[in-house]
N, CA, C and O atoms as CSV, one atom per row, in Angstrom:
chain,resi,resn,atom,element,x,y,z
A,1,MET,N,N,56.174,96.526,-74.646
A,1,MET,CA,C,55.203,95.873,-75.679
A,1,MET,C,C,55.799,95.774,-76.847
A,1,MET,O,O,56.514,96.640,-77.352
A,2,SER,N,N,55.440,94.408,-77.443
A,2,SER,CA,C,56.167,94.374,-79.008
A,2,SER,C,C,55.197,94.944,-80.007
A,2,SER,O,O,54.001,94.948,-79.717
A,3,SER,N,N,55.607,95.421,-81.147
A,3,SER,CA,C,54.810,95.966,-81.983
A,3,SER,C,C,53.962,94.980,-82.934
A,3,SER,O,O,52.990,95.251,-83.639
A,4,ASP,N,N,54.735,93.550,-82.709
A,4,ASP,CA,C,54.121,92.643,-83.672
A,4,ASP,C,C,52.766,92.098,-83.259
A,4,ASP,O,O,52.542,91.583,-82.164
A,5,PRO,N,N,51.673,92.296,-84.470
A,5,PRO,CA,C,50.478,92.298,-83.892
A,5,PRO,C,C,50.323,90.840,-83.552
A,5,PRO,O,O,49.480,90.597,-82.688
A,6,TYR,N,N,50.870,89.995,-83.982
A,6,TYR,CA,C,50.846,88.342,-83.740
A,6,TYR,C,C,51.415,87.906,-82.475
A,6,TYR,O,O,51.272,86.750,-82.075
A,7,VAL,N,N,52.032,88.766,-81.857
A,7,VAL,CA,C,52.739,88.504,-80.473
A,7,VAL,C,C,51.612,89.229,-79.461
A,7,VAL,O,O,51.217,88.530,-78.528
A,8,THR,N,N,51.155,90.377,-79.568
A,8,THR,CA,C,50.065,90.963,-78.513
A,8,THR,C,C,48.669,91.187,-78.909
A,8,THR,O,O,47.959,91.931,-78.233
A,9,ARG,N,N,48.168,90.515,-80.101
A,9,ARG,CA,C,46.543,90.333,-80.292
A,9,ARG,C,C,45.871,89.200,-79.820
A,9,ARG,O,O,46.473,88.133,-79.934
A,10,ARG,N,N,45.021,89.196,-79.434
A,10,ARG,CA,C,44.407,87.834,-78.990
A,10,ARG,C,C,43.100,87.896,-80.235
A,10,ARG,O,O,42.489,88.965,-80.245
A,11,PRO,N,N,42.767,87.122,-80.988
A,11,PRO,CA,C,41.656,86.872,-81.762
A,11,PRO,C,C,40.308,86.833,-80.937
A,11,PRO,O,O,40.312,86.338,-79.810
A,12,SER,N,N,39.332,87.273,-81.408
A,12,SER,CA,C,37.921,86.868,-80.674
A,12,SER,C,C,37.146,86.031,-81.388
A,12,SER,O,O,37.253,85.792,-82.591
A,13,ASN,N,N,36.269,85.535,-80.538
A,13,ASN,CA,C,35.495,84.418,-81.168
A,13,ASN,C,C,35.059,84.706,-82.788
A,13,ASN,O,O,35.142,83.940,-83.748
A,14,GLU,N,N,34.590,86.029,-82.726
A,14,GLU,CA,C,34.332,86.587,-84.187
A,14,GLU,C,C,34.916,86.215,-85.381
A,14,GLU,O,O,34.247,86.167,-86.414
A,15,GLU,N,N,36.434,85.870,-85.343
A,15,GLU,CA,C,37.209,86.072,-86.173
A,15,GLU,C,C,37.231,84.619,-87.036
A,15,GLU,O,O,37.711,83.723,-86.341
A,16,SER,N,N,36.940,84.296,-88.005
A,16,SER,CA,C,36.981,83.172,-88.684
A,16,SER,C,C,37.963,82.590,-89.327
A,16,SER,O,O,37.803,81.403,-89.614
A,17,PHE,N,N,39.150,83.224,-89.693
A,17,PHE,CA,C,40.221,82.799,-89.806
A,17,PHE,C,C,41.605,82.836,-88.950
A,17,PHE,O,O,42.032,83.760,-88.259
A,18,ARG,N,N,42.135,81.659,-89.180
A,18,ARG,CA,C,43.214,81.645,-88.181
A,18,ARG,C,C,44.278,82.097,-88.170
A,18,ARG,O,O,44.963,81.759,-89.135
A,19,GLU,N,N,44.875,82.938,-87.256
A,19,GLU,CA,C,46.204,83.596,-87.442
A,19,GLU,C,C,47.651,83.004,-87.973
A,19,GLU,O,O,48.659,83.625,-88.309
A,20,THR,N,N,47.351,81.329,-87.923
A,20,THR,CA,C,47.929,80.736,-88.674
A,20,THR,C,C,48.196,80.809,-90.176
A,20,THR,O,O,49.283,80.705,-90.743
A,21,LEU,N,N,46.963,81.014,-90.719
A,21,LEU,CA,C,46.551,81.179,-92.223
A,21,LEU,C,C,46.954,82.748,-92.526
A,21,LEU,O,O,47.551,83.049,-93.559
A,22,LEU,N,N,46.563,83.755,-91.500
A,22,LEU,CA,C,46.993,85.203,-91.607
A,22,LEU,C,C,48.250,85.582,-91.755
A,22,LEU,O,O,48.628,86.443,-92.550
A,23,ILE,N,N,49.029,84.881,-90.905
A,23,ILE,CA,C,50.522,85.484,-90.923
A,23,ILE,C,C,51.271,85.304,-92.338
A,23,ILE,O,O,52.311,85.867,-92.682
A,24,GLN,N,N,50.515,84.406,-93.061
A,24,GLN,CA,C,51.003,84.273,-94.387
A,24,GLN,C,C,50.951,85.384,-95.407
A,24,GLN,O,O,51.641,85.452,-96.424
A,25,ILE,N,N,49.970,86.311,-94.968
A,25,ILE,CA,C,49.955,87.262,-95.895
A,25,ILE,C,C,50.745,88.404,-95.345
A,25,ILE,O,O,50.667,88.760,-94.169
A,26,ALA,N,N,51.445,88.914,-96.170
A,26,ALA,CA,C,52.461,90.164,-95.969
A,26,ALA,C,C,51.818,91.304,-95.534
A,26,ALA,O,O,52.224,91.824,-94.495
A,27,ASP,N,N,51.065,91.701,-96.020
A,27,ASP,CA,C,50.579,92.970,-96.261
A,27,ASP,C,C,49.425,93.211,-94.759
A,27,ASP,O,O,48.336,92.655,-94.619
A,28,ARG,N,N,49.879,93.892,-94.084
A,28,ARG,CA,C,49.026,94.290,-92.903
A,28,ARG,C,C,47.666,94.525,-93.221
A,28,ARG,O,O,46.747,93.928,-92.661
A,29,GLU,N,N,47.512,95.372,-94.098
A,29,GLU,CA,C,46.025,96.160,-94.272
A,29,GLU,C,C,45.175,94.965,-95.012
A,29,GLU,O,O,43.968,94.790,-94.843
A,30,ASP,N,N,46.016,94.177,-95.859
A,30,ASP,CA,C,45.205,92.839,-96.195
A,30,ASP,C,C,44.565,91.818,-95.330
A,30,ASP,O,O,43.486,91.248,-95.494
A,31,ARG,N,N,45.581,91.676,-94.221
A,31,ARG,CA,C,45.049,90.855,-93.203
A,31,ARG,C,C,43.950,91.123,-92.225
A,31,ARG,O,O,43.210,90.294,-91.694
A,32,GLU,N,N,43.974,92.820,-92.030
A,32,GLU,CA,C,43.106,93.325,-91.321
A,32,GLU,C,C,41.731,92.893,-92.521
A,32,GLU,O,O,40.921,92.024,-92.199
A,33,ALA,N,N,41.665,93.356,-93.389
A,33,ALA,CA,C,40.350,93.103,-94.243
A,33,ALA,C,C,40.019,91.920,-94.165
A,33,ALA,O,O,38.809,91.701,-94.110
A,34,LEU,N,N,40.966,90.754,-94.134
A,34,LEU,CA,C,40.294,89.377,-94.060
A,34,LEU,C,C,39.823,89.183,-92.773
A,34,LEU,O,O,38.955,88.329,-92.593
A,35,ARG,N,N,40.240,89.814,-91.877
A,35,ARG,CA,C,39.636,89.626,-90.599
A,35,ARG,C,C,38.145,90.215,-90.418
A,35,ARG,O,O,37.185,89.727,-89.820
A,36,ARG,N,N,38.275,91.484,-91.168
A,36,ARG,CA,C,36.657,91.666,-91.399
A,36,ARG,C,C,35.975,90.810,-91.906
A,36,ARG,O,O,35.151,90.225,-91.204
A,37,VAL,N,N,36.086,90.573,-92.924
A,37,VAL,CA,C,35.394,89.260,-94.010
A,37,VAL,C,C,35.084,87.988,-93.115
A,37,VAL,O,O,33.919,87.594,-93.061
A,38,GLY,N,N,36.109,87.312,-92.391
A,38,GLY,CA,C,35.876,86.711,-91.128
A,38,GLY,C,C,34.568,86.961,-90.257
A,38,GLY,O,O,33.611,86.191,-90.171
A,39,CYS,N,N,34.705,88.068,-89.694
A,39,CYS,CA,C,33.851,88.593,-88.827
A,39,CYS,C,C,32.431,88.589,-89.247
A,39,CYS,O,O,31.488,88.347,-88.494
A,40,LEU,N,N,32.333,88.938,-90.771
A,40,LEU,CA,C,31.002,89.162,-91.313
A,40,LEU,C,C,30.842,87.613,-91.413
A,40,LEU,O,O,29.724,87.294,-91.006
A,41,LEU,N,N,31.412,86.793,-91.723
A,41,LEU,CA,C,30.932,85.341,-92.021
A,41,LEU,C,C,30.589,84.540,-90.571
A,41,LEU,O,O,29.794,83.617,-90.399
A,42,TYR,N,N,31.116,84.946,-89.977
A,42,TYR,CA,C,30.886,84.252,-88.499
A,42,TYR,C,C,29.484,84.937,-87.967
A,42,TYR,O,O,28.659,84.159,-87.488
A,43,THR,N,N,29.170,86.284,-88.014
A,43,THR,CA,C,28.025,86.920,-87.811
A,43,THR,C,C,26.906,86.296,-88.480
A,43,THR,O,O,25.916,85.968,-87.826
A,44,LEU,N,N,26.994,86.057,-90.024
A,44,LEU,CA,C,26.106,85.534,-90.687
A,44,LEU,C,C,25.774,83.689,-90.819
A,44,LEU,O,O,24.790,83.100,-91.267
A,45,ALA,N,N,26.707,83.313,-90.385
A,45,ALA,CA,C,26.443,81.645,-89.654
A,45,ALA,C,C,25.892,81.962,-88.655
A,45,ALA,O,O,24.728,81.562,-88.667
A,46,LEU,N,N,26.231,82.657,-87.505
A,46,LEU,CA,C,25.314,82.901,-86.188
A,46,LEU,C,C,23.814,83.101,-86.839
A,46,LEU,O,O,22.986,82.191,-86.785
A,47,GLU,N,N,23.593,84.111,-87.333
A,47,GLU,CA,C,22.203,84.319,-87.967
A,47,GLU,C,C,21.330,83.451,-88.269
A,47,GLU,O,O,20.121,83.447,-88.041
A,48,ALA,N,N,22.168,82.499,-88.943
A,48,ALA,CA,C,21.393,81.123,-89.583
A,48,ALA,C,C,21.199,79.744,-88.766
A,48,ALA,O,O,20.573,78.749,-89.130
A,49,PHE,N,N,21.978,79.976,-87.440
A,49,PHE,CA,C,22.170,78.707,-86.650
A,49,PHE,C,C,20.744,78.635,-85.547
A,49,PHE,O,O,20.041,79.528,-85.075
A,50,ARG,N,N,20.725,77.462,-85.442
A,50,ARG,CA,C,19.539,77.028,-84.652
A,50,ARG,C,C,20.084,76.032,-83.726
A,50,ARG,O,O,20.248,74.844,-84.000
A,51,PRO,N,N,20.370,76.632,-82.545
A,51,PRO,CA,C,21.104,75.850,-81.571
A,51,PRO,C,C,20.047,74.847,-80.564
A,51,PRO,O,O,19.558,75.169,-79.481
A,52,SER,N,N,19.904,73.721,-81.206
A,52,SER,CA,C,19.443,72.570,-80.450
A,52,SER,C,C,19.990,71.199,-80.817
A,52,SER,O,O,20.568,70.580,-79.923
A,53,ARG,N,N,19.889,70.693,-81.922
A,53,ARG,CA,C,20.775,69.915,-82.438
A,53,ARG,C,C,21.606,70.293,-83.736
A,53,ARG,O,O,21.286,71.243,-84.450
A,54,HIS,N,N,22.734,69.448,-83.992
A,54,HIS,CA,C,23.484,69.442,-84.763
A,54,HIS,C,C,23.650,68.407,-85.623
A,54,HIS,O,O,24.712,67.802,-85.477
A,55,GLY,N,N,22.743,67.922,-86.688
A,55,GLY,CA,C,22.779,66.712,-87.146
A,55,GLY,C,C,22.452,65.698,-86.446
A,55,GLY,O,O,21.282,65.849,-86.096
A,56,ASP,N,N,22.862,64.778,-86.073
A,56,ASP,CA,C,22.587,63.411,-85.144
A,56,ASP,C,C,22.796,63.849,-83.686
A,56,ASP,O,O,22.285,63.222,-82.758
A,57,GLU,N,N,23.563,64.949,-83.504
A,57,GLU,CA,C,23.899,64.981,-82.082
A,57,GLU,C,C,23.409,66.190,-81.631
A,57,GLU,O,O,22.723,66.935,-82.330
A,58,PRO,N,N,23.864,66.501,-80.041
A,58,PRO,CA,C,23.488,67.459,-79.182
A,58,PRO,C,C,24.266,68.660,-79.974
A,58,PRO,O,O,25.185,68.270,-80.695
A,59,VAL,N,N,24.045,69.930,-79.942
A,59,VAL,CA,C,24.987,70.925,-80.357
A,59,VAL,C,C,26.203,71.281,-79.360
A,59,VAL,O,O,27.118,71.980,-79.796
A,60,LEU,N,N,26.227,70.896,-78.263
A,60,LEU,CA,C,27.277,71.069,-77.318
A,60,LEU,C,C,27.862,69.926,-77.587
A,60,LEU,O,O,28.926,69.998,-76.972
A,61,HIS,N,N,27.822,68.909,-78.131
A,61,HIS,CA,C,28.720,67.675,-78.753
A,61,HIS,C,C,29.567,68.041,-79.878
A,61,HIS,O,O,30.739,67.723,-80.085
A,62,ALA,N,N,28.595,68.934,-80.737
A,62,ALA,CA,C,29.063,69.311,-82.042
A,62,ALA,C,C,30.122,70.871,-81.999
A,62,ALA,O,O,30.749,71.334,-82.952
A,63,TRP,N,N,30.053,71.373,-80.721
A,63,TRP,CA,C,30.771,72.467,-80.420
A,63,TRP,C,C,32.193,71.792,-80.180
A,63,TRP,O,O,33.237,72.141,-80.733
A,64,MET,N,N,32.039,70.712,-79.213
A,64,MET,CA,C,33.302,70.372,-78.500
A,64,MET,C,C,34.362,69.640,-79.699
A,64,MET,O,O,35.578,69.737,-79.869
A,65,ARG,N,N,33.176,68.793,-80.499
A,65,ARG,CA,C,34.091,68.092,-81.375
A,65,ARG,C,C,34.719,69.202,-82.288
A,65,ARG,O,O,35.833,68.844,-82.672
A,66,ALA,N,N,34.353,70.438,-82.754
A,66,ALA,CA,C,34.877,71.240,-83.606
A,66,ALA,C,C,36.241,71.878,-82.576
A,66,ALA,O,O,37.173,72.428,-83.164
A,67,VAL,N,N,36.265,71.797,-81.517
A,67,VAL,CA,C,37.132,72.446,-80.591
A,67,VAL,C,C,38.596,71.270,-80.831
A,67,VAL,O,O,39.796,71.529,-80.929
A,68,SER,N,N,37.829,69.887,-80.866
A,68,SER,CA,C,38.988,69.026,-80.921
A,68,SER,C,C,39.567,69.114,-82.229
A,68,SER,O,O,40.758,68.931,-82.479
A,69,VAL,N,N,38.498,69.457,-83.206
A,69,VAL,CA,C,39.316,69.356,-84.874
A,69,VAL,C,C,40.395,70.398,-84.803
A,69,VAL,O,O,41.526,70.142,-85.214
A,70,ASP,N,N,39.949,72.046,-84.083
A,70,ASP,CA,C,40.698,72.957,-84.216
A,70,ASP,C,C,42.260,72.183,-83.335
A,70,ASP,O,O,43.351,72.094,-83.899
A,71,LEU,N,N,42.004,71.738,-81.989
A,71,LEU,CA,C,43.240,71.257,-81.422
A,71,LEU,C,C,43.994,70.746,-82.355
A,71,LEU,O,O,45.069,71.259,-82.664
A,72,HIS,N,N,43.482,69.590,-82.961
A,72,HIS,CA,C,44.319,68.718,-83.929
A,72,HIS,C,C,45.009,69.676,-84.919
A,72,HIS,O,O,46.224,69.634,-85.110
A,73,PHE,N,N,44.344,70.375,-85.421
A,73,PHE,CA,C,44.839,71.506,-86.443
A,73,PHE,C,C,46.221,72.424,-85.860
A,73,PHE,O,O,47.150,72.818,-86.566
A,74,LEU,N,N,46.075,72.622,-84.476
A,74,LEU,CA,C,47.319,73.481,-83.906
A,74,LEU,C,C,48.387,72.387,-83.936
A,74,LEU,O,O,49.474,72.590,-84.478
A,75,GLU,N,N,48.062,71.180,-83.330
A,75,GLU,CA,C,48.998,69.996,-82.840
A,75,GLU,C,C,49.578,69.917,-84.227
A,75,GLU,O,O,50.802,70.050,-84.257
A,76,GLY,N,N,49.009,69.741,-85.321
A,76,GLY,CA,C,49.601,69.714,-86.746
A,76,GLY,C,C,50.334,70.800,-86.962
A,76,GLY,O,O,51.476,70.516,-87.325
A,77,TYR,N,N,50.127,71.850,-86.884
A,77,TYR,CA,C,50.993,73.258,-87.180
A,77,TYR,C,C,52.155,73.533,-86.570
A,77,TYR,O,O,53.209,73.940,-87.058
A,78,LEU,N,N,51.729,73.142,-84.886
A,78,LEU,CA,C,53.108,73.083,-84.146
A,78,LEU,C,C,54.032,72.061,-84.640
A,78,LEU,O,O,55.223,72.329,-84.794
A,79,ALA,N,N,53.555,70.916,-84.894
A,79,ALA,CA,C,54.595,69.825,-85.431
A,79,ALA,C,C,55.159,70.150,-86.614
A,79,ALA,O,O,56.272,69.747,-86.952
A,80,SER,N,N,54.431,70.891,-87.302
A,80,SER,CA,C,55.291,71.413,-88.764
A,80,SER,C,C,56.440,72.486,-88.575
A,80,SER,O,O,57.318,72.613,-89.428
A,81,ILE,N,N,56.404,73.154,-87.572
A,81,ILE,CA,C,57.174,74.101,-86.952
A,81,ILE,C,C,58.415,73.400,-86.586
A,81,ILE,O,O,59.531,73.903,-86.719
A,82,VAL,N,N,58.171,72.143,-86.088
A,82,VAL,CA,C,59.402,71.585,-85.506
A,82,VAL,C,C,59.895,70.904,-86.820
A,82,VAL,O,O,61.067,71.131,-87.122
A,83,GLU,N,N,59.209,70.150,-87.591
A,83,GLU,CA,C,59.759,69.589,-89.045
A,83,GLU,C,C,60.428,70.655,-89.732
A,83,GLU,O,O,61.619,70.486,-89.992
A,84,ASP,N,N,59.813,71.827,-90.104
A,84,ASP,CA,C,60.521,72.828,-90.953
A,84,ASP,C,C,61.665,73.543,-90.467
A,84,ASP,O,O,62.268,74.237,-91.286
A,85,ALA,N,N,62.154,73.491,-89.049
A,85,ALA,CA,C,63.088,74.469,-88.445
A,85,ALA,C,C,64.411,73.840,-88.979
A,85,ALA,O,O,65.340,74.635,-89.117
A,86,GLY,N,N,64.652,72.466,-89.319
A,86,GLY,CA,C,65.759,72.186,-89.204
A,86,GLY,C,C,66.569,71.528,-87.952
A,86,GLY,O,O,65.882,71.344,-86.947
A,87,GLU,N,N,67.924,71.152,-87.883
A,87,GLU,CA,C,68.340,70.714,-86.818
A,87,GLU,C,C,68.627,71.662,-85.665
A,87,GLU,O,O,69.347,72.645,-85.841
A,88,PRO,N,N,68.139,71.416,-84.623
A,88,PRO,CA,C,68.323,72.333,-83.337
A,88,PRO,C,C,69.535,72.974,-83.311
A,88,PRO,O,O,69.643,74.186,-83.121
A,89,GLU,N,N,70.737,71.990,-83.547
A,89,GLU,CA,C,72.080,72.869,-83.257
A,89,GLU,C,C,72.727,73.840,-84.027
A,89,GLU,O,O,73.708,74.539,-83.773
A,90,ASP,N,N,71.894,73.750,-85.168
A,90,ASP,CA,C,72.107,74.656,-86.491
A,90,ASP,C,C,71.295,76.074,-86.238
A,90,ASP,O,O,71.370,77.032,-87.007
A,91,LEU,N,N,70.522,76.042,-85.050
A,91,LEU,CA,C,69.822,77.407,-84.778
A,91,LEU,C,C,70.590,78.054,-83.921
A,91,LEU,O,O,71.631,77.578,-83.468
A,92,PRO,N,N,69.984,79.560,-83.540
A,92,PRO,CA,C,70.466,80.030,-82.374
A,92,PRO,C,C,69.831,79.329,-81.106
A,92,PRO,O,O,69.073,78.371,-81.256
A,93,ALA,N,N,70.142,79.806,-79.895
A,93,ALA,CA,C,69.920,78.932,-78.587
A,93,ALA,C,C,68.112,79.450,-78.749
A,93,ALA,O,O,67.239,78.584,-78.696
A,94,ASP,N,N,67.759,80.919,-78.941
A,94,ASP,CA,C,66.309,81.059,-78.681
A,94,ASP,C,C,65.460,80.406,-79.484
A,94,ASP,O,O,64.396,79.984,-79.031
A,95,GLU,N,N,65.813,80.231,-80.797
A,95,GLU,CA,C,65.242,79.776,-81.622
A,95,GLU,C,C,65.102,77.726,-81.296
A,95,GLU,O,O,64.161,76.951,-81.462
A,96,ALA,N,N,66.192,77.565,-80.911
A,96,ALA,CA,C,65.900,76.142,-80.697
A,96,ALA,C,C,65.044,75.798,-79.563
A,96,ALA,O,O,64.332,74.809,-79.392
A,97,ALA,N,N,65.300,77.013,-78.681
A,97,ALA,CA,C,64.295,76.719,-77.213
A,97,ALA,C,C,62.724,76.718,-77.994
A,97,ALA,O,O,61.945,75.817,-77.683
A,98,LEU,N,N,62.381,77.566,-78.822
A,98,LEU,CA,C,61.207,77.770,-79.158
A,98,LEU,C,C,60.632,76.600,-80.167
A,98,LEU,O,O,59.435,76.438,-80.406
A,99,ILE,N,N,61.681,75.838,-80.699
A,99,ILE,CA,C,61.303,74.682,-81.555
A,99,ILE,C,C,61.053,73.597,-80.520
A,99,ILE,O,O,60.177,72.749,-80.688
A,100,ALA,N,N,61.823,73.637,-79.464
A,100,ALA,CA,C,61.382,72.582,-78.211
A,100,ALA,C,C,59.989,72.559,-77.901
A,100,ALA,O,O,59.128,71.681,-77.972
A,101,LEU,N,N,59.992,74.013,-77.460
A,101,LEU,CA,C,58.478,74.472,-76.998
A,101,LEU,C,C,57.620,74.264,-78.153
A,101,LEU,O,O,56.452,74.002,-77.863
A,102,ALA,N,N,57.852,74.306,-79.158
A,102,ALA,CA,C,56.551,73.948,-80.498
A,102,ALA,C,C,56.342,72.204,-80.252
A,102,ALA,O,O,55.241,71.675,-80.098
A,103,GLY,N,N,57.491,71.573,-80.258
A,103,GLY,CA,C,57.203,70.082,-80.027
A,103,GLY,C,C,56.494,69.493,-78.679
A,103,GLY,O,O,55.797,68.479,-78.638
A,104,GLU,N,N,56.820,70.341,-77.596
A,104,GLU,CA,C,56.236,70.173,-76.221
A,104,GLU,C,C,54.665,70.100,-76.349
A,104,GLU,O,O,53.869,69.208,-76.056
A,105,LEU,N,N,54.503,71.378,-76.899
A,105,LEU,CA,C,53.067,71.942,-76.871
A,105,LEU,C,C,52.384,71.074,-78.042
A,105,LEU,O,O,51.179,70.919,-77.844
A,106,ALA,N,N,52.698,70.688,-78.797
A,106,ALA,CA,C,52.092,69.923,-79.894
A,106,ALA,C,C,51.634,68.514,-79.210
A,106,ALA,O,O,50.543,68.029,-79.511
A,107,GLY,N,N,52.295,68.027,-78.501
A,107,GLY,CA,C,51.856,66.772,-77.748
A,107,GLY,C,C,50.814,67.264,-76.844
A,107,GLY,O,O,49.699,66.768,-77.008
A,108,LYS,N,N,50.943,68.072,-75.995
A,108,LYS,CA,C,50.084,68.821,-74.873
A,108,LYS,C,C,48.707,68.984,-75.500
A,108,LYS,O,O,47.648,68.562,-75.035
A,109,VAL,N,N,48.895,69.686,-76.670
A,109,VAL,CA,C,47.567,69.835,-77.579
A,109,VAL,C,C,46.853,68.649,-77.988
A,109,VAL,O,O,45.632,68.585,-77.842
A,110,CYS,N,N,47.570,67.641,-78.523
A,110,CYS,CA,C,47.101,66.468,-78.735
A,110,CYS,C,C,46.122,65.789,-77.786
A,110,CYS,O,O,45.019,65.305,-78.039
A,111,ALA,N,N,46.843,65.874,-76.533
A,111,ALA,CA,C,46.120,65.351,-75.253
A,111,ALA,C,C,45.039,65.977,-75.129
A,111,ALA,O,O,44.023,65.286,-75.206
A,112,LEU,N,N,44.910,67.125,-74.953
A,112,LEU,CA,C,43.580,67.881,-74.905
A,112,LEU,C,C,42.531,67.448,-75.714
A,112,LEU,O,O,41.389,67.370,-75.260
A,113,ALA,N,N,42.834,67.121,-77.008
A,113,ALA,CA,C,41.967,66.991,-78.004
A,113,ALA,C,C,41.186,65.563,-78.019
A,113,ALA,O,O,40.042,65.297,-78.386
A,114,GLU,N,N,42.487,64.524,-77.349
A,114,GLU,CA,C,41.936,63.464,-77.333
A,114,GLU,C,C,41.227,63.158,-76.081
A,114,GLU,O,O,40.600,62.106,-75.955
A,115,GLU,N,N,41.318,64.168,-75.019
A,115,GLU,CA,C,40.790,63.970,-74.073
A,115,GLU,C,C,39.088,64.206,-74.020
A,115,GLU,O,O,38.296,63.671,-73.243
A,116,ILE,N,N,38.759,65.343,-75.283
A,116,ILE,CA,C,37.460,65.686,-75.327
A,116,ILE,C,C,36.852,64.698,-76.308
A,116,ILE,O,O,35.639,64.569,-76.476
A,117,GLU,N,N,37.866,63.959,-76.989
A,117,GLU,CA,C,37.287,62.903,-77.932
A,117,GLU,C,C,36.917,61.648,-77.447
A,117,GLU,O,O,36.174,60.913,-78.098
A,118,ALA,N,N,37.463,61.279,-76.143
A,118,ALA,CA,C,37.443,60.495,-75.382
A,118,ALA,C,C,35.922,60.782,-74.408
A,118,ALA,O,O,35.112,59.920,-74.066
A,119,LYS,N,N,35.886,61.844,-74.200
A,119,LYS,CA,C,34.861,62.170,-73.563
A,119,LYS,C,C,33.250,61.968,-73.928
A,119,LYS,O,O,32.269,61.570,-73.300
A,120,LEU,N,N,33.555,62.563,-75.576
A,120,LEU,CA,C,32.567,62.532,-76.395
A,120,LEU,C,C,31.687,60.931,-76.738
A,120,LEU,O,O,30.484,60.703,-76.866
A,121,ARG,N,N,33.028,59.923,-76.815
A,121,ARG,CA,C,32.638,58.524,-77.061
A,121,ARG,C,C,32.382,57.871,-75.769
A,121,ARG,O,O,32.148,56.664,-75.824
A,122,SER,N,N,32.382,58.437,-74.623
A,122,SER,CA,C,32.513,57.328,-73.402
A,122,SER,C,C,31.063,57.036,-73.467
A,122,SER,O,O,30.112,57.567,-74.041
A,123,PRO,N,N,31.232,55.880,-72.585
A,123,PRO,CA,C,29.741,55.192,-72.379
A,123,PRO,C,C,28.746,55.991,-71.363
A,123,PRO,O,O,27.530,55.811,-71.305
A,124,CYS,N,N,29.570,56.996,-70.497
A,124,CYS,CA,C,28.822,57.861,-69.812
A,124,CYS,C,C,28.038,58.785,-70.357
A,124,CYS,O,O,26.916,59.079,-69.945
A,125,SER,N,N,28.725,59.372,-71.501
A,125,SER,CA,C,27.800,60.307,-72.398
A,125,SER,C,C,26.830,59.711,-72.903
A,125,SER,O,O,25.775,60.342,-72.844
A,126,ASP,N,N,26.783,58.457,-73.511
A,126,ASP,CA,C,25.743,58.002,-74.108
A,126,ASP,C,C,24.931,57.502,-73.102
A,126,ASP,O,O,23.783,57.435,-73.541
A,127,LYS,N,N,25.007,57.062,-71.780
A,127,LYS,CA,C,24.056,56.779,-70.800
A,127,LYS,C,C,23.302,58.141,-70.736
A,127,LYS,O,O,22.117,58.208,-71.064
A,128,GLU,N,N,23.969,59.167,-70.330
A,128,GLU,CA,C,23.567,60.496,-69.936
A,128,GLU,C,C,22.632,61.133,-71.141
A,128,GLU,O,O,21.607,61.748,-70.849
A,129,ARG,N,N,23.046,60.948,-72.513
A,129,ARG,CA,C,22.015,61.084,-73.607
A,129,ARG,C,C,20.780,60.110,-73.364
A,129,ARG,O,O,19.662,60.604,-73.506
A,130,ASN,N,N,20.861,59.080,-73.091
A,130,ASN,CA,C,19.719,58.166,-73.253
A,130,ASN,C,C,18.498,58.573,-71.950
A,130,ASN,O,O,17.270,58.574,-72.038
A,131,LEU,N,N,19.326,58.880,-70.842
A,131,LEU,CA,C,18.878,59.309,-69.515
A,131,LEU,C,C,17.695,60.500,-69.933
A,131,LEU,O,O,16.474,60.517,-69.777
A,132,MET,N,N,18.618,61.439,-70.512
A,132,MET,CA,C,18.063,62.640,-70.576
A,132,MET,C,C,16.809,62.348,-71.805
A,132,MET,O,O,15.672,62.756,-71.568
A,133,ALA,N,N,17.072,61.705,-72.960
A,133,ALA,CA,C,15.839,61.238,-73.800
A,133,ALA,C,C,14.748,60.381,-73.345
A,133,ALA,O,O,13.641,60.339,-73.881
A,134,ASP,N,N,15.238,59.474,-71.993
A,134,ASP,CA,C,14.098,58.956,-71.414
A,134,ASP,C,C,13.179,59.624,-70.637
A,134,ASP,O,O,11.984,59.357,-70.506
A,135,ASP,N,N,13.945,60.694,-70.027
A,135,ASP,CA,C,13.097,61.582,-68.897
A,135,ASP,C,C,12.406,62.549,-70.030
A,135,ASP,O,O,11.307,62.951,-69.649
A,136,SER,N,N,12.699,62.910,-71.035
A,136,SER,CA,C,11.687,63.991,-72.223
A,136,SER,C,C,10.613,63.285,-72.340
A,136,SER,O,O,9.473,63.746,-72.292
A,137,GLU,N,N,10.998,61.772,-72.550
A,137,GLU,CA,C,9.715,61.056,-73.462
A,137,GLU,C,C,8.709,60.904,-72.253
A,137,GLU,O,O,7.504,60.894,-72.503
A,138,SER,N,N,9.210,60.771,-70.797
A,138,SER,CA,C,8.181,60.290,-69.905
A,138,SER,C,C,7.632,61.384,-69.219
A,138,SER,O,O,6.978,61.210,-68.191
A,139,GLN,N,N,7.869,62.666,-69.767
A,139,GLN,CA,C,7.060,63.755,-69.193
A,139,GLN,C,C,5.831,63.857,-69.886
A,139,GLN,O,O,5.681,63.763,-71.104
A,140,PRO,N,N,4.697,64.117,-68.768
A,140,PRO,CA,C,3.579,64.345,-69.203
A,140,PRO,C,C,3.367,65.381,-70.401
A,140,PRO,O,O,4.006,66.428,-70.503
A,141,ALA,N,N,2.368,64.939,-71.311
A,141,ALA,CA,C,2.236,65.940,-72.277
A,141,ALA,C,C,1.621,67.164,-71.763
A,141,ALA,O,O,1.148,66.988,-70.640
A,142,ALA,N,N,1.468,68.412,-72.249
A,142,ALA,CA,C,1.065,69.696,-71.472
A,142,ALA,C,C,-0.491,69.421,-72.187
A,142,ALA,O,O,-0.657,69.037,-73.344
A,143,GLU,N,N,-1.703,69.755,-71.076
A,143,GLU,CA,C,-2.929,69.635,-71.935
A,143,GLU,C,C,-3.137,71.119,-72.225
A,143,GLU,O,O,-2.745,72.016,-71.478
A,144,ALA,N,N,-3.775,71.296,-73.352
A,144,ALA,CA,C,-4.116,72.370,-74.206
A,144,ALA,C,C,-5.579,73.212,-73.701
A,144,ALA,O,O,-5.995,74.170,-74.352
């Protein structure tokens, strides 16, 4: 197993800062401190969160839209790895393979984000939302 924390660790949902940001910080203790700050921010945000609606859309839609945004971030990050790497023929074979993988994954991650976005704007989603709204309006009010 590698001693590189970026290879062996999987961040939890409580961590607010992406590893793609934290890897830019050379000092391991500073990275850990920022992870703890991120956990604090996440906890504070959850305490203030009211899970029913997020602005004008259902909260599940907002969550999935956030996933789509993060996937597009990863797509761009992977694409920047390819752009910054230089010419593959100038790189060792293992690095050239990683560059090729980054390019391939950028396309796959983009496709995932676009799949989410298509579902969020599909007429089916609108129809389902309207049916749910109609059902809730047609329910008889509870008698006091």
